[in-house]
All heavy atoms as an XYZ file, in Angstrom:
940
protein
N      19.333      2.319     -4.468
C      18.566      1.594     -3.463
C      17.095      1.603     -3.882
O      16.524      2.640     -4.164
C      18.750      2.267     -2.091
C      17.973      1.574     -1.010
S      18.129      2.323      0.625
C      19.820      1.950      1.002
N      16.486      0.439     -3.914
C      15.067      0.357     -4.254
C      14.237      0.110     -3.002
O      14.752     -0.347     -1.986
C      14.834     -0.753     -5.282
O      15.240     -1.999     -4.759
N      12.967      0.446     -3.104
C      12.064      0.297     -1.961
C      10.817     -0.480     -2.369
O      10.345     -0.352     -3.491
C      11.645      1.659     -1.421
C      12.765      2.444     -0.806
C      12.298      3.747     -0.203
O      11.223      4.255     -0.562
O      13.035      4.269      0.640
N      10.325     -1.262     -1.422
C       9.088     -2.019     -1.601
C       8.131     -1.578     -0.499
O       8.479     -1.639      0.678
C       9.332     -3.540     -1.484
C      10.306     -4.005     -2.558
C       8.014     -4.305     -1.548
C      10.828     -5.411     -2.345
N       6.939     -1.113     -0.878
C       5.934     -0.773      0.127
C       5.066     -2.000      0.355
O       4.594     -2.632     -0.592
C       5.068      0.398     -0.322
C       4.108      0.843      0.771
C       3.417      2.158      0.490
O       4.066      3.080     -0.006
O       2.206      2.237      0.798
N       4.876     -2.360      1.610
C       4.092     -3.534      1.978
C       3.320     -3.216      3.251
O       3.284     -2.069      3.687
C       5.009     -4.741      2.167
N       2.716     -4.256      3.843
C       1.935     -4.058      5.068
C       2.227     -5.168      6.068
O       2.622     -6.275      5.701
C       0.439     -4.043      4.758
C       0.019     -2.838      3.942
C      -1.462     -2.803      3.739
C      -1.847     -1.559      2.944
N      -3.285     -1.508      2.713
N       1.991     -4.849      7.336
C       2.103     -5.843      8.399
C       0.989     -6.861      8.199
O      -0.184     -6.502      8.102
C       1.990     -5.189      9.793
C       1.918     -6.247     10.892
C       3.134     -4.219     10.031
N       1.360     -8.129      8.098
C       0.377     -9.201      7.936
C       0.014     -9.831      9.275
O      -1.119    -10.286      9.470
C       0.916    -10.274      6.989
N       0.989     -9.822     10.204
C       0.738    -10.423     11.516
C       1.833    -10.008     12.492
O       2.994     -9.908     12.131
C       0.730    -11.937     11.398
C       0.437    -12.615     12.709
C       0.098    -14.038     12.554
N      -0.286    -14.535     13.870
C      -0.805    -15.696     14.074
N      -1.029    -16.496     13.070
N      -1.127    -16.083     15.284
N       1.434     -9.785     13.731
C       2.396     -9.586     14.809
C       2.706    -10.978     15.345
O       1.812    -11.678     15.820
C       1.829     -8.670     15.915
C       2.786     -8.591     17.089
C       1.517     -7.282     15.359
N       3.962    -11.382     15.244
C       4.353    -12.731     15.650
C       4.748    -12.782     17.122
O       4.374    -13.701     17.839
C       5.508    -13.245     14.763
C       5.021    -13.364     13.321
C       6.048    -14.566     15.279
C       6.104    -13.719     12.343
N       5.535    -11.799     17.553
C       6.010    -11.780     18.939
C       6.338    -10.345     19.334
O       6.095     -9.421     18.568
C       7.257    -12.665     19.078
O       8.368    -12.042     18.452
N       6.929    -10.195     20.518
C       7.329     -8.866     20.987
C       8.385     -8.218     20.107
O       8.619     -7.018     20.205
C       7.913     -8.961     22.403
C       6.858     -9.240     23.457
O       5.661     -9.195     23.135
O       7.247     -9.503     24.604
N       9.059     -9.022     19.283
C      10.153     -8.493     18.467
C      10.085     -8.884     16.999
O      11.024     -8.576     16.253
C      11.505     -8.950     19.048
C      11.769     -8.390     20.409
N      11.656     -9.144     21.550
C      12.098     -7.154     20.814
C      11.925     -8.378     22.598
N      12.184     -7.168     22.177
N       8.994     -9.535     16.551
C       8.925     -9.959     15.155
C       7.562     -9.690     14.530
O       6.528     -9.850     15.180
C       9.236    -11.443     15.020
C      10.691    -11.768     15.295
C      11.013    -13.197     14.945
O      10.252    -14.107     15.237
N      12.155    -13.400     14.318
N       7.614     -9.310     13.237
C       6.413     -9.077     12.430
C       6.490     -9.905     11.158
O       7.577    -10.089     10.607
C       6.346     -7.613     11.967
C       6.311     -6.510     12.975
C       6.398     -5.176     12.248
C       5.019     -6.604     13.762
N       5.339    -10.348     10.668
C       5.257    -10.929      9.335
C       4.763     -9.826      8.403
O       3.868     -9.050      8.755
C       4.297    -12.113      9.314
N       5.363     -9.748      7.223
C       5.058     -8.703      6.244
C       4.612     -9.372      4.954
O       5.169    -10.399      4.554
C       6.306     -7.829      6.009
C       6.718     -7.155      7.331
C       6.068     -6.811      4.909
C       8.069     -6.497      7.292
N       3.631     -8.764      4.267
C       3.033     -9.389      3.089
C       3.823     -9.166      1.799
O       3.253     -9.018      0.725
C       1.582     -8.932      2.916
C       1.457     -7.484      2.473
O       2.413     -6.713      2.562
N       0.279     -7.116      2.022
N       5.124     -9.206      1.878
C       5.996     -9.171      0.699
C       7.134    -10.136      0.969
O       7.619    -10.239      2.106
C       6.529     -7.765      0.461
N       7.544    -10.858     -0.067
C       8.584    -11.855      0.132
C       9.547    -11.944     -1.023
O       9.714    -10.997     -1.792
N      10.141    -13.095     -1.154
C      11.157    -13.309     -2.175
C      10.681    -13.061     -3.589
O      11.443    -12.577     -4.428
N       9.429    -13.355     -3.879
C       8.920    -13.128     -5.236
C       8.832    -11.645     -5.587
O       8.766    -11.290     -6.752
C       7.563    -13.814     -5.436
O       6.620    -13.306     -4.533
N       8.851    -10.764     -4.566
C       8.872     -9.316     -4.800
C      10.301     -8.763     -4.702
O      10.505     -7.564     -4.806
C       7.980     -8.569     -3.791
C       6.506     -8.741     -4.009
C       5.955     -9.961     -3.277
O       6.626    -10.584     -2.451
N       4.732    -10.326     -3.591
N      11.274     -9.640     -4.438
C      12.669     -9.209     -4.361
C      13.190     -8.977     -2.960
O      14.316     -8.507     -2.788
N      12.412     -9.301     -1.935
C      12.855     -9.110     -0.549
C      13.956    -10.118     -0.241
O      13.874    -11.279     -0.624
C      11.677     -9.282      0.445
C      12.152     -9.158      1.882
C      10.583     -8.276      0.146
N      14.995     -9.639      0.481
C      16.114    -10.504      0.858
C      16.399    -10.384      2.349
O      16.116     -9.340      2.960
C      17.360    -10.093      0.084
C      17.224    -10.239     -1.425
C      18.503     -9.811     -2.108
N      18.828     -8.423     -1.789
C      18.958     -7.448     -2.685
N      18.799     -7.698     -3.951
N      19.263     -6.235     -2.305
N      16.968    -11.432      2.929
C      17.397    -11.370      4.331
C      18.380    -10.219      4.492
O      19.230     -9.997      3.631
C      18.054    -12.681      4.755
C      17.071    -13.797      4.958
C      17.727    -15.082      5.456
O      18.867    -15.017      5.973
O      17.096    -16.140      5.313
N      18.228     -9.478      5.596
C      19.113     -8.354      5.862
C      18.596     -7.018      5.356
O      19.154     -5.975      5.686
N      17.526     -7.024      4.538
C      16.951     -5.756      4.070
C      16.443     -4.948      5.254
O      15.944     -5.507      6.232
C      15.794     -5.993      3.098
C      16.240     -6.444      1.714
O      17.447     -6.360      1.416
O      15.370     -6.881      0.932
N      16.567     -3.633      5.166
C      16.083     -2.731      6.213
C      14.579     -2.532      6.061
O      14.062     -2.434      4.947
C      16.793     -1.388      6.117
N      13.881     -2.475      7.196
C      12.426     -2.277      7.202
C      12.103     -1.123      8.141
O      12.619     -1.058      9.253
C      11.689     -3.554      7.690
C      10.188     -3.333      7.741
C      12.034     -4.747      6.810
N      11.249     -0.222      7.682
C      10.769      0.880      8.524
C       9.254      0.784      8.602
O       8.576      0.679      7.576
C      11.187      2.230      7.947
N       8.719      0.779      9.818
C       7.275      0.719     10.038
C       6.754      2.147     10.168
O       7.325      2.959     10.880
C       6.977     -0.045     11.323
C       5.498     -0.066     11.692
C       4.868     -1.359     11.233
C       5.306      0.125     13.160
N       5.687      2.441      9.447
C       5.103      3.786      9.459
C       3.659      3.743      9.929
O       2.961      2.749      9.749
C       5.133      4.397      8.050
C       6.517      4.754      7.599
C       7.334      3.825      6.962
C       7.022      6.023      7.805
C       8.607      4.148      6.554
C       8.300      6.366      7.399
C       9.083      5.423      6.769
O      10.347      5.752      6.379
N       3.227      4.831     10.502
C       1.824      5.029     10.863
C       1.352      6.250     10.092
O       2.042      7.269     10.033
C       1.718      5.265     12.367
C       0.362      5.540     12.945
C      -0.600      4.350     13.041
N      -0.043      3.053     13.330
C       0.323      2.598     14.528
N       0.222      3.326     15.592
N       0.793      1.382     14.668
N       0.189      6.171      9.468
C      -0.372      7.299      8.743
C      -1.156      8.168      9.714
O      -1.992      7.676     10.463
C      -1.295      6.817      7.599
O      -0.517      5.982      6.726
C      -1.849      7.978      6.816
N      -0.850      9.463      9.712
C      -1.487     10.414     10.619
C      -2.210     11.461      9.784
O      -1.616     12.071      8.886
C      -0.433     11.103     11.524
C      -1.082     12.135     12.418
C       0.318     10.067     12.341
N      -3.505     11.635     10.044
C      -4.288     12.655      9.345
C      -3.979     14.035      9.907
O      -3.809     14.200     11.112
C      -5.793     12.388      9.483
C      -6.233     11.161      8.698
O      -5.577     10.826      7.697
O      -7.240     10.546      9.090
N      -3.919     15.016      9.016
C      -3.720     16.407      9.407
C      -5.048     17.122      9.195
O      -5.564     17.175      8.076
C      -2.611     17.076      8.561
C      -2.456     18.537      8.946
C      -1.301     16.316      8.713
N      -5.626     17.643     10.306
C      -6.932     18.304     10.240
C      -6.797     19.812     10.331
O      -5.940     20.328     11.049
C      -7.829     17.830     11.389
C      -8.284     16.414     11.272
C      -9.255     16.066     12.385
C      -9.696     14.624     12.284
N     -10.661     14.287     13.326
N      -7.669     20.492      9.623
C      -7.751     21.943      9.729
C      -8.365     22.266     11.091
O      -9.441     21.759     11.425
C      -8.629     22.500      8.609
C      -8.670     24.003      8.619
O      -9.223     24.580      9.590
O      -8.182     24.610      7.648
N      -7.713     23.116     11.904
C      -8.229     23.388     13.244
C      -9.538     24.180     13.252
O     -10.281     24.119     14.226
C      -7.109     24.187     13.917
C      -6.323     24.753     12.793
C      -6.453     23.792     11.651
N      -9.821     24.889     12.164
C     -11.052     25.679     12.098
C     -12.238     24.877     11.589
O     -13.292     24.844     12.207
C     -10.844     26.923     11.217
C      -9.823     27.875     11.804
O      -9.767     27.982     13.052
O      -9.078     28.483     11.025
N     -12.044     24.201     10.447
C     -13.173     23.500      9.826
C     -13.289     22.042     10.256
O     -14.349     21.439     10.122
C     -13.047     23.562      8.301
O     -11.924     22.790      7.877
N     -12.173     21.455     10.719
C     -12.170     20.037     11.058
C     -11.976     19.148      9.839
O     -11.913     17.927      9.970
N     -11.861     19.758      8.661
C     -11.637     18.988      7.433
C     -10.241     18.369      7.447
O      -9.285     18.977      7.946
C     -11.757     19.885      6.199
C     -13.169     20.393      5.972
O     -14.123     19.778      6.487
O     -13.307     21.413      5.260
N     -10.130     17.189      6.878
C      -8.824     16.547      6.760
C      -8.108     17.173      5.560
O      -8.613     17.149      4.437
C      -8.954     15.030      6.612
C      -9.550     14.442      7.899
C      -7.599     14.402      6.293
C      -9.787     12.961      7.860
N      -6.948     17.745      5.828
C      -6.166     18.415      4.797
C      -5.286     17.440      4.016
O      -4.884     17.709      2.900
C      -5.278     19.493      5.435
C      -6.009     20.562      6.244
C      -5.011     21.457      6.954
C      -6.918     21.374      5.343
N      -4.991     16.332      4.616
C      -4.125     15.325      4.013
C      -3.593     14.424      5.109
O      -4.088     14.440      6.235
N      -2.590     13.654      4.767
C      -2.003     12.762      5.757
C      -0.499     12.675      5.542
O       0.002     12.965      4.456
C      -2.644     11.379      5.696
O      -2.457     10.814      4.418
N       0.187     12.276      6.594
C       1.639     12.080      6.532
C       1.981     10.730      7.131
O       1.264     10.221      7.997
C       2.416     13.195      7.282
C       2.243     14.530      6.611
C       2.010     13.272      8.734
N       3.087     10.148      6.660
C       3.584      8.908      7.235
C       4.630      9.259      8.282
O       5.557     10.014      8.010
C       4.218      8.024      6.161
C       3.259      7.460      5.172
C       4.011      6.623      4.163
C       3.134      6.281      2.986
N       3.905      5.691      1.893
N       4.473      8.698      9.485
C       5.408      8.941     10.577
C       6.106      7.618     10.905
O       5.441      6.612     11.169
C       4.672      9.486     11.824
C       5.643      9.702     12.972
C       3.931     10.773     11.490
N       7.445      7.638     10.887
C       8.200      6.417     11.178
C       8.058      6.065     12.649
O       8.217      6.911     13.521
C       9.668      6.605     10.827
C      10.478      5.341     11.000
C      11.911      5.555     10.563
C      12.737      4.335     10.860
N      14.140      4.530     10.516
N       7.762      4.781     12.923
C       7.567      4.317     14.290
C       8.592      3.297     14.769
O       8.810      3.165     15.968
C       6.168      3.708     14.458
C       5.124      4.711     14.754
N       4.794      5.101     16.015
C       4.336      5.434     13.938
C       3.849      6.011     15.981
N       3.563      6.234     14.722
N       9.203      2.556     13.835
C      10.067      1.464     14.286
C      10.991      1.013     13.158
O      10.588      0.992     11.998
C       9.197      0.287     14.736
C       9.857     -0.880     15.444
C      10.517     -0.441     16.754
C       8.835     -1.973     15.734
N      12.225      0.634     13.528
C      13.194      0.090     12.568
C      13.348     -1.412     12.810
O      13.489     -1.849     13.952
C      14.552      0.767     12.736
O      14.460      2.141     12.453
N      13.319     -2.160     11.701
C      13.445     -3.611     11.767
C      14.392     -4.080     10.668
O      14.797     -3.290      9.812
C      12.082     -4.290     11.580
C      10.962     -3.871     12.514
C      10.027     -2.913     11.824
C      10.202     -5.076     12.992
N      14.682     -5.386     10.663
C      15.506     -5.983      9.624
C      14.895     -7.319      9.226
O      14.454     -8.086     10.095
C      16.930     -6.189     10.142
C      17.885     -6.733      9.120
C      19.290     -6.840      9.673
O      19.985     -5.812      9.682
O      19.666     -7.954     10.112
N      14.893     -7.616      7.930
C      14.345     -8.883      7.448
C      15.238    -10.024      7.925
O      16.446    -10.025      7.688
C      14.217     -8.897      5.909
C      13.765    -10.269      5.427
C      13.248     -7.820      5.439
N      14.626    -10.986      8.603
C      15.367    -12.120      9.165
C      15.086    -13.425      8.437
O      15.908    -14.346      8.469
C      15.016    -12.286     10.644
N      13.928    -13.520      7.759
C      13.490    -14.778      7.165
C      12.620    -14.442      5.958
O      11.763    -13.569      6.056
C      12.697    -15.565      8.219
C      12.118    -16.853      7.733
C      12.913    -17.979      7.594
C      10.777    -16.940      7.415
C      12.362    -19.177      7.156
C      10.223    -18.136      6.979
C      11.021    -19.261      6.847
N      12.834    -15.113      4.835
C      12.084    -14.805      3.614
C      11.463    -16.067      3.034
O      12.133    -17.085      2.880
C      12.994    -14.148      2.550
C      12.208    -13.838      1.284
C      13.656    -12.896      3.091
N      10.200    -15.981      2.733
C       9.451    -16.984      1.980
C       9.019    -16.309      0.675
O       9.111    -15.080      0.565
C       8.222    -17.449      2.772
C       8.531    -18.360      3.929
C       8.949    -19.755      3.484
O       8.389    -20.259      2.488
O       9.833    -20.324      4.124
N       8.510    -17.050     -0.299
C       8.122    -16.407     -1.562
C       7.066    -15.299     -1.417
O       7.172    -14.265     -2.072
C       7.578    -17.564     -2.400
C       8.293    -18.768     -1.871
C       8.446    -18.515     -0.394
N       6.075    -15.479     -0.529
C       4.980    -14.513     -0.440
C       5.020    -13.617      0.792
O       4.203    -12.715      0.927
C       3.632    -15.238     -0.486
C       3.363    -15.905     -1.807
C       1.987    -16.514     -1.822
C       1.696    -17.172     -3.150
N       0.338    -17.721     -3.184
N       5.920    -13.886      1.729
C       5.999    -13.061      2.931
C       7.408    -13.112      3.500
O       8.235    -13.928      3.099
C       4.977    -13.495      3.985
C       5.335    -14.767      4.717
C       5.969    -14.715      5.949
C       5.025    -16.007      4.179
C       6.304    -15.877      6.632
C       5.352    -17.175      4.852
C       5.999    -17.109      6.082
N       7.653    -12.205      4.447
C       8.924    -12.236      5.162
C       8.655    -11.946      6.632
O       7.573    -11.491      7.008
C       9.917    -11.236      4.588
S       9.474     -9.514      4.795
N       9.648    -12.235      7.454
C       9.578    -11.939      8.879
C      10.694    -10.951      9.185
O      11.849    -11.167      8.805
C       9.746    -13.221      9.730
C       9.806    -12.880     11.217
C       8.587    -14.189      9.447
N      10.323     -9.860      9.856
C      11.296     -8.834     10.228
C      11.425     -8.777     11.741
O      10.447     -8.963     12.464
C      10.872     -7.477      9.680
N      12.636     -8.501     12.200
C      12.954     -8.448     13.618
C      13.330     -7.018     14.011
O      14.050     -6.337     13.275
C      14.138     -9.391     13.929
O      13.769    -10.710     13.536
C      14.477     -9.386     15.400
N      12.868     -6.598     15.182
C      13.164     -5.263     15.697
C      14.674     -5.114     15.895
O      15.316     -6.001     16.459
C      12.446     -5.023     17.049
C      12.865     -3.693     17.660
C      10.940     -5.089     16.871
N      15.219     -3.986     15.422
C      16.630     -3.685     15.657
C      16.795     -2.376     16.422
O      17.889     -2.021     16.835
C      17.442     -3.626     14.345
C      16.892     -2.558     13.408
C      17.493     -4.987     13.687
C      17.780     -2.273     12.214
N      15.696     -1.654     16.620
C      15.754     -0.356     17.300
C      15.734     -0.549     18.808
O      14.938     -1.315     19.340
C      14.560      0.491     16.859
C      14.604      1.912     17.302
C      13.499      2.734     16.674
O      12.959      2.357     15.615
O      13.162      3.768     17.270
N      16.598      0.158     19.487
C      16.706      0.044     20.939
C      15.866      1.094     21.642
O      15.558      2.143     21.091
C      18.161      0.165     21.364
C      18.991     -0.962     20.753
C      20.240     -1.226     21.531
N      20.902     -2.406     20.990
C      20.673     -3.646     21.397
N      19.830     -3.895     22.350
N      21.307     -4.665     20.855
N      15.484      0.782     22.881
C      14.754      1.737     23.704
C      15.644      2.941     23.962
O      16.866      2.798     24.062
C      14.340      1.098     25.026
C      13.356     -0.028     24.850
C      12.955     -0.650     26.175
O      13.083     -0.040     27.210
N      12.466     -1.877     26.130
N      15.059      4.121     24.084
C      15.879      5.305     24.323
C      16.496      5.293     25.726
O      15.901      4.793     26.669
C      14.890      6.466     24.177
C      13.550      5.861     24.390
C      13.646      4.428     23.971
N      17.675      5.845     25.802
C      18.357      5.987     27.092
C      17.994      7.341     27.681
O      17.718      8.288     26.953
C      19.871      5.907     26.884
O      20.551      6.291     28.050
N      17.987      7.437     28.997
C      17.732      8.732     29.619
C      18.972      9.627     29.524
O      18.936     10.785     29.896
C      17.276      8.572     31.070
C      18.269      7.786     31.919
O      19.250      7.261     31.352
O      18.046      7.702     33.129
N      20.064      9.072     28.991
C      21.289      9.850     28.755
C      21.590      9.790     27.257
O      22.385      8.963     26.809
C      22.429      9.300     29.586
C      22.143      9.536     31.059
C      22.919      8.753     32.040
N      24.350      8.670     31.901
C      25.063      7.751     32.532
N      24.482      6.873     33.311
N      26.361      7.708     32.387
N      20.954     10.649     26.445
C      21.014     10.532     24.988
C      22.402     10.678     24.377
O      22.631     10.188     23.296
C      20.083     11.647     24.503
C      19.955     12.585     25.646
C      20.158     11.777     26.885
N      23.338     11.305     25.035
C      24.675     11.479     24.470
C      25.621     10.333     24.804
O      26.758     10.326     24.359
C      25.281     12.808     24.940
C      24.519     13.982     24.377
O      23.909     13.877     23.324
N      24.532     15.087     25.086
N      25.172      9.391     25.587
C      26.007      8.258     25.986
C      25.809      7.113     24.995
O      24.972      6.234     25.193
C      25.670      7.828     27.406
N      26.586      7.108     23.916
C      26.420      6.124     22.843
C      26.636      4.709     23.351
O      25.901      3.795     22.988
C      27.358      6.450     21.668
C      26.941      7.780     21.053
C      27.346      5.345     20.635
C      27.896      8.324     20.033
N      27.614      4.496     24.202
C      27.877      3.160     24.727
C      26.682      2.631     25.512
O      26.264      1.494     25.353
C      29.132      3.161     25.600
C      29.418      1.822     26.214
C      29.891      0.779     25.443
C      29.189      1.596     27.558
C      30.146     -0.462     25.996
C      29.448      0.363     28.128
C      29.922     -0.671     27.338
N      26.112      3.474     26.350
C      24.937      3.065     27.140
C      23.767      2.749     26.220
O      23.055      1.770     26.407
C      24.569      4.154     28.173
C      25.663      4.235     29.239
C      23.206      3.874     28.807
C      25.518      5.370     30.216
N      23.565      3.568     25.187
C      22.460      3.340     24.249
C      22.591      1.965     23.590
O      21.613      1.272     23.405
C      22.430      4.444     23.183
C      21.299      4.299     22.187
C      19.924      4.400     22.816
O      19.695      5.158     23.729
N      19.001      3.605     22.317
N      23.812      1.547     23.264
C      24.013      0.255     22.599
C      23.684     -0.918     23.520
O      23.506     -2.033     23.056
C      25.449      0.139     22.097
O      26.349      0.051     23.181
N      23.591     -0.678     24.834
C      23.273     -1.737     25.787
C      21.798     -1.755     26.192
O      21.364     -2.649     26.919
C      24.149     -1.583     27.028
C      25.619     -1.787     26.710
S      26.750     -1.434     28.056
C      25.989     -2.170     29.458
N      21.041     -0.765     25.729
C      19.626     -0.700     26.080
C      18.876     -1.851     25.410
O      19.264     -2.314     24.337
C      19.027      0.635     25.632
C      19.611      1.845     26.348
S      19.306      1.833     28.119
C      17.549      2.117     28.162
N      17.777     -2.328     26.025
C      17.010     -3.410     25.407
C      16.322     -2.937     24.126
O      16.096     -1.743     23.923
C      15.976     -3.787     26.476
C      15.990     -2.687     27.465
C      17.251     -1.916     27.312
N      15.977     -3.894     23.274
C      15.254     -3.582     22.041
C      13.849     -3.093     22.362
O      13.259     -3.481     23.378
C      15.154     -4.819     21.148
C      16.448     -5.346     20.576
C      16.211     -6.686     19.900
C      17.068     -4.353     19.607
N      13.317     -2.245     21.489
C      11.922     -1.846     21.645
C      11.048     -3.078     21.470
O      11.420     -4.031     20.776
C      11.542     -0.789     20.606
C      12.137      0.560     20.916
C      11.567      1.624     20.012
C      12.040      2.991     20.440
N      11.465      4.045     19.598
N       9.881     -3.064     22.103
C       8.951     -4.200     22.044
C       7.718     -3.811     21.237
O       7.246     -2.678     21.298
C       8.528     -4.614     23.447
C       9.608     -5.283     24.242
C       9.113     -5.762     25.604
N       8.234     -4.832     26.299
C       8.657     -3.800     27.050
N       9.944     -3.558     27.170
N       7.812     -3.022     27.653
N       7.191     -4.790     20.528
C       5.964     -4.616     19.759
C       4.788     -5.014     20.631
O       4.830     -6.040     21.307
C       5.986     -5.509     18.501
C       7.138     -5.094     17.577
C       4.652     -5.464     17.782
C       7.414     -6.102     16.489
N       3.743     -4.206     20.604
C       2.501     -4.589     21.269
C       1.377     -4.474     20.242
O       1.351     -3.547     19.450
C       2.206     -3.732     22.516
O       0.956     -4.140     23.060
C       2.153     -2.258     22.212
N       0.484     -5.447     20.229
C      -0.648     -5.405     19.309
C      -1.926     -5.001     20.026
O      -3.005     -5.056     19.458
C      -0.829     -6.765     18.629
O      -0.994     -7.776     19.597
N      -1.790     -4.580     21.269
C      -2.933     -4.132     22.056
C      -2.861     -2.619     22.216
O      -1.902     -2.108     22.784
C      -2.923     -4.774     23.458
O      -2.835     -6.174     23.310
C      -4.166     -4.402     24.237
N      -3.860     -1.901     21.678
C      -3.809     -0.445     21.856
C      -4.027     -0.085     23.320
O      -5.019     -0.460     23.922
C      -4.950      0.068     20.982
C      -5.806     -1.104     20.678
C      -5.013     -2.342     20.939
N      -3.070      0.583     23.892
C      -3.112      0.965     25.291
C      -2.872      2.463     25.360
O      -2.079      3.004     24.601
C      -1.998      0.228     26.084
C      -2.059      0.589     27.553
C      -2.117     -1.269     25.919
N      -3.552      3.123     26.264
C      -3.370      4.574     26.379
C      -1.972      4.941     26.837
O      -1.345      5.806     26.293
C      -4.380      5.133     27.365
C      -5.734      5.315     26.772
C      -6.333      6.495     27.465
N      -7.055      7.265     26.494
C      -8.283      7.644     26.653
N      -8.924      7.314     27.740
N      -8.873      8.354     25.736
N      -1.480      4.291     27.874
C      -0.169      4.627     28.426
C       0.784      3.469     28.175
O       0.665      2.423     28.793
C      -0.297      4.881     29.921
C      -1.101      6.100     30.242
C      -0.236      7.110     30.966
O       0.547      6.752     31.799
N      -0.392      8.367     30.628
N       1.714      3.673     27.254
C       2.738      2.675     26.979
C       4.076      3.240     27.424
O       4.279      4.438     27.463
C       2.807      2.378     25.482
C       1.699      1.500     24.988
C       1.947      1.111     23.552
N       1.768      2.203     22.626
C       0.605      2.638     22.181
N      -0.493      2.104     22.624
N       0.544      3.613     21.324
N       4.992      2.370     27.703
C       6.342      2.836     28.015
C       6.996      3.272     26.706
O       6.540      2.928     25.620
C       7.151      1.721     28.672
O       7.525      0.762     27.713
N       8.086      4.015     26.808
C       8.788      4.462     25.607
C       9.424      3.295     24.865
O       9.841      3.454     23.735
C       9.876      5.490     25.960
O      10.762      4.899     26.902
C       9.271      6.760     26.510
N       9.468      2.142     25.494
C      10.048      0.967     24.864
C       9.051      0.117     24.116
O       9.410     -0.898     23.539
N       7.768      0.498     24.103
C       6.735     -0.271     23.407
C       6.209      0.516     22.217
O       6.000      1.716     22.300
C       5.567     -0.584     24.328
C       5.897     -1.569     25.422
C       4.683     -1.879     26.271
O       3.914     -0.961     26.596
O       4.515     -3.053     26.610
N       5.986     -0.199     21.114
C       5.440      0.403     19.904
C       4.196     -0.381     19.515
O       4.256     -1.595     19.318
C       6.461      0.373     18.753
C       5.855      0.932     17.484
C       7.721      1.132     19.137
N       3.060      0.317     19.410
C       1.816     -0.327     19.000
C       1.872     -0.591     17.494
O       2.170      0.310     16.712
C       0.616      0.549     19.344
C      -0.673      0.046     18.734
C      -1.222     -1.155     19.138
C      -1.320      0.773     17.739
C      -2.393     -1.638     18.578
C      -2.495      0.306     17.178
C      -3.026     -0.897     17.594
O      -4.171     -1.368     17.026
N       1.579     -1.820     17.101
C       1.591     -2.221     15.703
C       0.280     -2.929     15.402
O      -0.148     -3.797     16.164
C       2.776     -3.165     15.402
C       2.727     -3.640     13.965
C       4.097     -2.473     15.691
N      -0.343     -2.554     14.290
C      -1.597     -3.179     13.876
C      -1.413     -3.850     12.515
O      -0.619     -3.386     11.687
C      -2.705     -2.129     13.789
N      -2.144     -4.931     12.298
C      -2.173     -5.546     10.979
C      -2.646     -4.484      9.996
O      -3.593     -3.755     10.259
C      -3.111     -6.775     10.973
C      -3.344     -7.278      9.556
C      -2.529     -7.881     11.852
N      -1.935     -4.363      8.878
C      -2.267     -3.363      7.881
C      -1.409     -2.115      7.941
O      -1.434     -1.291      7.029
N      -0.617     -1.951      9.020
C       0.302     -0.809      9.073
C       1.279     -0.895      7.910
O       1.683     -1.982      7.488
C       1.081     -0.788     10.399
C       0.280     -0.218     11.555
O      -0.819      0.324     11.333
O       0.754     -0.335     12.696
N       1.688      0.253      7.415
C       2.572      0.326      6.256
C       4.018      0.117      6.685
O       4.468      0.644      7.687
C       2.434      1.703      5.576
C       1.019      1.881      5.049
C       3.455      1.884      4.468
C       0.700      3.285      4.597
N       4.740     -0.663      5.867
C       6.179     -0.810      6.028
C       6.844     -0.512      4.704
O       6.283     -0.763      3.643
C       6.585     -2.213      6.540
C       6.060     -2.488      7.924
C       6.171     -3.306      5.585
N       8.052      0.033      4.785
C       8.872      0.243      3.602
C      10.115     -0.619      3.769
O      10.839     -0.503      4.755
C       9.294      1.733      3.453
C       8.074      2.649      3.403
C      10.187      1.908      2.216
C       7.192      2.524      2.196
N      10.332     -1.505      2.802
C      11.508     -2.373      2.814
C      12.521     -1.755      1.867
O      12.241     -1.552      0.686
C      11.135     -3.802      2.360
C      10.045     -4.374      3.272
C      12.385     -4.693      2.347
C       9.427     -5.668      2.755
N      13.690     -1.414      2.396
C      14.753     -0.792      1.596
C      15.792     -1.830      1.254
O      16.329     -2.497      2.137
C      15.398      0.358      2.372
O      14.443      1.335      2.675
N      16.080     -1.922     -0.029
C      17.049     -2.899     -0.504
C      18.295     -2.187     -1.003
O      18.196     -1.213     -1.744
C      16.462     -3.719     -1.649
C      15.168     -4.404     -1.275
C      14.545     -5.063     -2.473
O      14.270     -4.420     -3.466
N      14.373     -6.372     -2.382
N      19.444     -2.663     -0.584
C      20.672     -2.124     -1.152
C      20.958     -2.884     -2.436
O      20.848     -4.107     -2.480
C      21.816     -2.257     -0.159
O      21.897     -3.582      0.305
N      21.280     -2.170     -3.479
C      21.490     -2.800     -4.796
C      22.855     -3.392     -4.968
O      23.758     -3.268     -4.326
C      21.246     -1.777     -5.907
C      19.785     -1.352     -5.948
O      18.910     -2.195     -5.701
O      19.527     -0.170     -6.209
């Protein structure tokens, strides 16, 4: 399985993103996409940044491919208040994308900014 690192180029809707990688980079319809947010790790004593980690925020799938970009659609569902009920989880609505930073979001909303990192995973 190969991976392509790219970035969010535009938030299209509550459930779709445009990504700055496309067919010319090998992206295909159906490829898995994971959206990550980079989080700095600070030393609690000095305040110095020790490094950063990528934290996965959302799962998507490539739905449309052009040579220079692709469009990915959210496939991750909102969490159920009954985590062991697999059937109920499959009926939950999809998570929604918001491009407006808000302090209090529901668990079903994921803040996405242009420039956020995505990893596109291709099955060989």
